[in-house]
N, C-alpha and C positions, 0 to 999 in steps of 0.2 A: 525956772531953775531949777525945780525939782526934777523936771524932763529930761533937761541936758544932763543932771546928774545920773539919772535913771539909765541914759541912752551910754553915758560914758560906762556905767557900772555893767551894763550888757555887754558891752565890747569888751572891757577888760576879762570879765569872765569868759567870754566867747574865744577871747585870743590865750587866755592860760588855757580851755580847753583842748584848744588848735595844737598849742605846744607840748602839751601833755602826751600827744598821740605820736606812736612809733612812725617814724617817716620810711618810706618803702619806695625805691626804685624799682619800676618793671622794665627789661629790656626785650624789645621784640623788634620786628623788621624783615626777618627773614625765617622761615621755617618751612620743613615739607608738610606742617600742618598749618590749619588755618589762622595763624596767630590775631590777625586784624577781629575774628571772630571772639577767641579764644581769652585775651587780652581783657576785654572789657568784664568777662565772667571773672576772672583771678580778681579784678578792681574792684568788684562788686563782693567778692568773698571776704575781701578784707575788709573795706570800709563799711559793710552793714554791721561788722562787731562792734564797732563805735572805738577799735583799740587803734585805727591805722589811719594815717594819711598817703596817699598814692600819689605818685606821679610817673610818666612811661616816657622812655626814651626810643627812639624807634631810629635804627640803623639806616643807613642808604641801601637801596634795592639791589638785588644780585646784580652784578655787573655795573656798579656806578663806577663812574669815574675817580681817581685818587684824590682830586680836589674834596669832593664828597665825603670821602672817607677821614681825611684829614681835617674837616671844619665838624666833625662827631668825636667831641669831647664829655662825654658826663662826668658830672663831678659826683662822684661816688661816696667820696666821704662827707656830703651833704645828707645822707641817710644810715639810719641803723641797718637796713637791708637791702641786698640788692637781689631780685627775682628774675632768675632768666627763663623767657619762653623764647627762646632763638636758637635756632637751627640753621646755619649757613655758612659762608664765608668767614675766614679768620679775621677776628679783630685787628686791627693796627697793632705793631710791637708795643708802641707807646702807649696804647690803652690797655692792652695786656697786664705791661708791666704794672700799671696803675691798679688796676683791679686785684692783681698778685699782692701789692704791698696792701690794698684795703683791707683784702681778707686776712693776710698775715698777723695786720696789725690789731686786730678785733673786730673786723666789720662782720655783719651776718651774710649769708650766701643762702637763697632758695635754688633749685635746680626743680623745673617742671618738666615731666614727661620727657619729650625728644631733646632738649637740651643737653640730657645726657650722651646725645647723640652726636654733639658737637666737639670740634677743636681735639680729633685723636691725636694731634702730634704736641698738644700744649702740656707738658710736663704738669706743670702747677695746677692746672685745671683739672687733670686727671686725679691727681692726689688729692684736688677738693672733692670731686663726684666720687671718688671711690671705685667705681665701676660705671661703664657705659657700653653703649651697642651700636654696630654698623662703623660705618666710617673705615672700614678695613681693619678692627680690631679681631685680633685673634689671642690665640696663646701665650704670642711676644709681647702682649699688653697687660697680662697679667691674669691671675686664676678666675675662673668661673666661679661665682660666690653664690651660695644657696643654704637652706637651712635643711640640715638632716637631724632625726632624732632630736628636736629641739636644739641643736647647736650649728653655731658658724661652720660652714662645709666650704675650703677653699679647693675646686677640682684643676688641676694642673694639665690634663690630658690636653693635646691638640684639638683645635676647634675655632669657628669663628665665633665673634662676640655678637649676640644680638640676634631675636628671633622671635616672633609672637604668631598665633593662630588668627582664626577668624573672632571679632570682636563678640564678646558677651558678657553677661553678667556674671560675675566670680566672688566668692566669699572672701573676705581679707581677715585674718587672723593675726590678732596680736602675738609678738613673740616676746615683747620688753613691757609688761604691764605696769611697771614703776618708774619708767620714764616720766617726765612732767607732760611729754605729747601727748603719750597714751592712758597716762593715770584716769581711772575712772570710766572708761571706755569699755562697750561690752566687748569680750573676747574674740567673738565672731561676728561681723556684718556682713551682707549682701551690697556690694556695689555696682553701681549702674554699667550699661554697657560700655565696654572699653577694650583697649588694649593691654593684653596681659604678659609684660615683658618679661624675657625669659633669657637664659646664657649669656648675663651681662660680664664684663670682664674688663678688668683694671687692676689699678695698684692693691685696692682692697684692705688698705690699713685705716686703722683709728675708724673702723666702722661699727656699728650699733645698729643690728636689726630690729627696727620696730616692731613690722607687720610683714606678713608674707601674702602670698596664695600659689595652689597649688597649679601649676602650668597645664593645658593641655596639649601643650609638646611634648615636655620633658616628666611630668608626672612626679617632681619634686616643688618644693616649697622656694618660690622665687622672690627674692624681696621685694616690696614696692613702694615701704617708706624706712627710712633711715637716716641716722643723724652719723656724722664724723666732725673732727676737729683738725682743723688745719692753721698750724702753731697757735695764736693767740684767736682766731675765727672759729666761729661755730657755721656748720652747713648742715641745713636740712634739704635732703633729697627725695622725692616722690616720684615715681614711675607711672603713676596714674594721670589721666588728663588728658585723654587723645583727642577729644572734640567738645563742643560746649554742653553734650547732653550728658559727657561722660562727669563735667567737673561741676554739672548742677546736682549728684549726688550729694545729699546733706552731709554723708559722712566724710566727702572729700572737703566740703567747705570747711567743717569742724576741726578736720588735721591739717589743712592747710595754714588756718587761722592761727592755731595752736604750734604750729612748726614755724611759723614766721615770728611769733613771738616768741618763741625759744630761741631762735637764729641771733635774734635782736639783743636779749639780756640774759639769757641764758635759764630763763623760767617760764613757767607758764601761769600767770595769775590774770590778767584781763580777760584772756578767752578761756577760761578754766570750767565754767559751764557746760556739762553735757545737754543738748538741746532735747526737748520732749519730743522731736519728731525724729531722732537720730534712729537709721536703718538699724532693722534686727536682721538676725540669720535668714529669716525667711522672706524679707520684704526690703526692697529699695523704697529710699526717700528721697524724693526731687524737690529742689528748691525751686520755689515759683519765682521767675523774675520775666518780668514783662518783654515782651519782644522775642523771649527765648525759649527752647532752643532754636536757631537759626538753621543748625545741619540737622538733616535728618538721618538718624541709623539705621543702618544696613539692616535688611530684614533676613531672619534666619535662611540659610540655603535649605531646599528641598532633599530629604534623605532621596 
């Protein structure tokens, strides 16, 4: 009898702990980056914190018949946060409408790296992410957003949106140390080899730049972590995370965990601790994940 009672008690405690975790849905399936390799890293980054449970919804592949897209109907409302690791064909209109309503009604959204390349013609999506790159974006899409003299600058001159140089390590500098996502983090830390997105354009409204890095192309502070409000919803947008070796940066893990919690709740409590192995300005810190990285970082070109 005692063993039965103990089993029931353990099951009940486990169920309560699982129910207490924040539920996240990652959307992938198309990307000009290796989503099948990076989605497991994103999942590990969240679940290893103990604060989240993660499901994945994979879209039909590029060129799939309409029937496959009609069958893809993720239930966003089952989750506190939707995370996009997607850059590909437009979602069906009914899915776009449901997603827009989900965020507008208070759902959390996290945009990862090339997800900001997606959907240049979807107005509500561009309002959510603030700025994006490529996909035909230019001055008509909105201003080029960057940090100048410690202030947000909106450059309305003509030009295409989206650029980056060769992958390299670069320093991330906190611009808003008082936000829950960045509170307590070092002012400057070295990020693992990645693409440094530059010249991003968009509506650029309701944007709070959390951190930036000086671009090798533009020589200005380009935003790489930002938050936005979309009606009742909260959006965390990071331009970092080109490959698995980029995401395995401890700084990326930490700010992704914090940004996802903030998108879900508006605060950072469960993931607030700063890891002892957080990177410094002089040294990258890499998370050890079995079997990773699967991708090989490009070697510097000889001068």
